N, C-alpha and C positions, 0 to 999 in steps of 0.2 A: 469394064464392059464384059458382058457375058458371051456366050457362044453365038447369040443371035443379035447382032448390033442394030438391026432395024426393028426390034421388038418395041412395043409400047410399054411404058411403065405406068401402072395405075396405083394410086395411093388411096387408102381408106382410113378414116378416123372413127373408131368405135367408142370414142369418149362419151358420146351421148346415147349409146345403144341401150336398149331395154329388153328384158326378158318378157315375152308376150305369152300369156296363158290363153289357151283356146276358149275358155268360158268367160273371160273378162274383157269388156270393151275398153279400148284405149283410144284416147283422142289427145294428141300432143302436137304442138307446132314447134318442131326443132329441126335444125339443119340449115344448110346453105340453100337459099331459095332456088338457085340455078340447078341444083342437083337433087333436090328433095322430090319424093313421089307426089303426084298430083292429089292423091287422097289426103295427104297430110296438109297441103295448102288449102284444100277445100274443107278442112276440119271434119272429114269423114272418119269412121272407125278404122283404126289401123289393124290389119290382120297379118297372119303369116304369109299371105300372098302379096303384101305391100312390098314393092321393089325398094332396094336400098339406094 
């Protein structure tokens, strides 16, 4: 336990992460459906603004 026992613990897995270039359109359906951004599920272009 740390100094703040009531703190939330958040885990991230960047195993399927991608480097996104500003001038290239990316459309991939990856991730856990309950936690993936809506743009990804709707097969819209993924941008730097897409939430993780």
